Structure formats: C-alpha cells, structure tokens
N, C-alpha and C positions, 0 to 999 in steps of 0.2 A: 308906230306901233312897234313896240321892243320883243324882240326875241331873245330866250333864255339860251346860250347855248351849253352844253355840260363841255367841259371839261375832258374829260375821259367818254368812251364810247359808252353806252344804255348796257350793252350786252357783251359779253367775251368774245372777242374776235375768233378763240379756238372754238368756244361752244356755238358759235354763229356760222361757223363754215362747216362744223359736223353734223349739225341740225340740217343744213341744206343739205349738206352729200347725201346724207340719210334720205332725206324726203324727194330727192331727185330720182334718186332710185324706186320710190316707192308710186312717185307719181308717173315713172316710166312706165311703171308696172299696172297703174290705172289704166294709161294710155292704152294698152297691149291687151288687157281686160276688155276695154270698152270695145276695141276693133274689132277679137274676135267674136265676141257677142254680136255686135251689128252685122258681121261677116257671117256668119252663122242664122241669124234672122232674117238677111235677104237672100241666102238661099233657101229659106224653106220658103219665100215670098210672103213672109209677116210685115215688113217696111212698108207694101203698099197695101196689105189688107190687115190694119191691126185687130179686127175682132179674130183672126186665127189664135191671137192670144187669151181671150176671153173664150173659146171656142175649146181650148184643151182643161179636160177638169181634174187632173195628174199636174206634177209639176213640170215644168217646162225649166231642163237645166239650162238654159242659156239665159232666163231673167236671174238665174243667182248666179251666173258670169256679170251681168250687166249690173246687179247691183252692186257687189262688190267692188267691179269697175269703177262706177260713179263713186263708191264710201273711199276708195283709194286714190282715184283721181281728185276730188274735193281736198281730202284730207293732207296729199301732197302738195297739191298747190297752195293753199293755205299755209304748210310748214315752209315751203320754199322759199314764197314772196315773203312770210313774214319774217324769217330770219334774215333775209337778205336785204329786206326795207329796213327789220328793224319795227315793223309794224305791229305793234302791240294789241290792235284788235285781232288781226289774223291769228296773233300767238296764242289769244285767250282761248279763239275758238277754236284750236288747234288742238290745245291743251285740254279744252273743257268735253271735245268729242271724244279722244284719247281716252279720258276718265269716266266718261257716261259707258263708251263701250267695254272699258274693263270691268265696272261696277255691274255691268249687265251678263258680262260672263260668267262673273262669280255669281250672280243670284239665279241665272241659270243653272249652273253646276250645282249649288246647293238646295234647288227645289227640285233638282232631279234625284237628288241623293233620297230627299225627304219624302219625297211625293212619287216614288218608286211604279206604284202598281197605276196611277194615273199617268205615266209619261210612258208606259207599254200601251194602255189603251189609245194614248193618242197615235204612237208609233204607229199600230196596227191599224186602225182608222187612216191614217195618212199611205201605208202600203198598199192599204185595200184599194183606195182611189187611185193611186197610180198603176196597179193592175189593171183598172176597168179601163184606162188610158192606155193601155202598152202597145197597140196597133195604130193610134192615133198622132204618135209623134216619134220619131227616130231617133232623138236625141234619148227621151225616157226610155224606150227600149233597150238603147245601146247601155243604160245607166243600171237598167235592173237587170240585164242580161250579164253585166260584169259581176254584180253583185250577188248573184247566185252563183255564179261561176268559181268566184272568189273564197265564196263563204262555202259551196258546196251545200246552198240548200234550194227551197223551193216553195214560192208564195210566202204571204207572211206568218203563219202558224202551220202550214201545210202544202202540198199540192193540192186538196181540192179549194180552194182559195182561189182558182184558175176559174171557177165557175163564176166569178165576178167578172169575167172579162166575156163579151158577146160571142168571140168568136173561139173559145175554151171552153163553153158551157155545153154542159152536156143534157141540156134541152131536147125533148125529141122534136120543138121548133126549130132550133139550127139546122141549116144546112152547109153547114162550115166544114171546111174538110179537117181545120183544126179541131173540132167538135171532140169534148172528152180529152184532149190530151192535154199536155205542156211544153212550153216554149223549150227550144234545144237547148237553153244553158240551166233547164233540170237535168236533164241527161248524165250519167255518168259515162265520161269521157274513156275511149278504147286508146288503149297506148300504140297499138295495130294500128288506129287509124289515122293516115295522115289528111287526109278531107274532113272536114266539120260535118257531118250529117243531120241538117237542119232538119229533118224529118222524123229524127228519134225518140219525138214525144207524142206523134201522131197515136190515137186512141190508147196511148197505154192506160188511162183510168178507166178503161171497160172491161179490164183487167182486175181479177182478183187482188187487193191490198196486198195480201204474202207474197204477188209476182214482183211487187214494182222494186223493193229492195234491189235487184238484179239491174233495175233499168234507168230507175232515175233517185236524184236525192230527196228524202220523204223527211228530213228536216226542216221548221219553218226559218227563214231568215232573222222572224225576232229571236227566236231560242238561238240561232246561230249566231249571233251577236253579242247576246247575255253570255254566252258561252265563251267567244271571244275577248270580251272585255276583260275580266280576271285574268286571264292568261297573259296580257299585253297593257298590265294597268300602270308598269313604269313607263312605258314607250309614251301611253295618254296623256300622264303626270309630267313627264320630259319634255311634251310637245306643249302643252299648256302653260308652264313655267317659261318657256324662251318664249312663248309668245308673249306672256307677262312683261317679262322683264324686256322687251322689247318695246312694249306699250308705255314702260315705267321709265 
C-alpha cells in the first residue's frame, strides 16, 4: 500500500497554531463552566437525585451554565485537536457547528424583530413560570432578585404578578407570612439603610396601589427591559458584532 505525502503542510502553520491557541482558551473556558455547573449541582444535591432537575418548573440557571460549558468544551476540543493534528473531520465539524450557531443567532434576531408581540408573550409566560418557582431554587431566586434590583422593576407586568407564587399569593387560604407581599428586591432601597431589609415587601399589596410608589417598584420587568433596549442599542449591537466576528 502506498501513501501519498504532500510536499507542503495541508494547513498553514501560522493559521494552524492561531486556531489552536484560540481554541485552547475556548476549551479551558468550557471546562471551567462545566466544573462550576457540576459543583453547583452537587451543592444542591442534584447529582445524587436527578429528579430534582425535573421537579423545578422554572429555569435552573445551572442548566444554562452546563449547556454553555458542554458546547464550549466540545467545540474547543474539536478545534484544538483538529488544528493540531490537521484532522479534516474535526475541523469540518468545528466549522459546521460555528456556522450553524451563527445562522441560528441571526434567525433569532430577525424573528425577534418581525414577531415582537409573539416574543413578548413568550417572555411574559417564561417570567411568570419562574415567579411560580421563585422559592424552589436558590439560584433562580438570586437571578430574579438581581434582575429586579438592577432594572428597578417588580414582576413580569407589575407587582401583582407575584400572585402566581403560592407564598406571595393574596389568597385567604394562604398562611404564609409573605402573603400579599413582594420579594425584598422589589423594594425601593433606602440610602441610609446599610443592612438590607429582607422583610420590606411584607403586606405591601394589602395597601392601596397609590401607596405602592413610595415603597416598591411598580414597573414590570418586561416593560423595564423594553425601555432598556433602545437606550443601549449600540452596546447590544456591538456585542452581537463582536461575537459574530469571533465566530467568523
């Protein structure tokens, strides 16, 4: 059996090691994401009881971290080994996946612009499902609290959305101390108060709505995000272009 040997390398040496260097960083980042995700799951006892994943009806942020980690790990590995060993199959897989992700991002951006009402309804439904599971997962709780504090908002459309959660529901059957209240992240912070008052939202929705302005944020987070986007359109566009250039 005779093997044909090329007189020159099939891949440019400069391009080969540039691609390898870029992907080794990408691969290590994927390993870090996976390690953080698995550590978070072990702390919550999910690794010993995987049914806890399906028991949460809202978003578990750790799942998102793990998915990103798996994608980065797989692509980084394919890019590193493919470039270093000049493995055409791995390089084609790497290239094809990057192109697919790029086209998917482009399609999502176009659809989000063309079908804004549908996207708004899906975001509202997504947010309401996460409100229901607010007390079920500490990571989800921290995510919602951060979102409400940063955007000075409360609920999906407004504070009354917290009726979706059994602990904050105003129902007469509820025996929760948080009944007819809102999370502390909905409260307007007091500059003179150095310690966070986690009970500031208790019973606030028992008062008339005219009294809410002085105590909690009354704008819904969907409206707050819609108002934030036009003000920061250049930042969003810049991030999208930067990501696209890295993929190209």
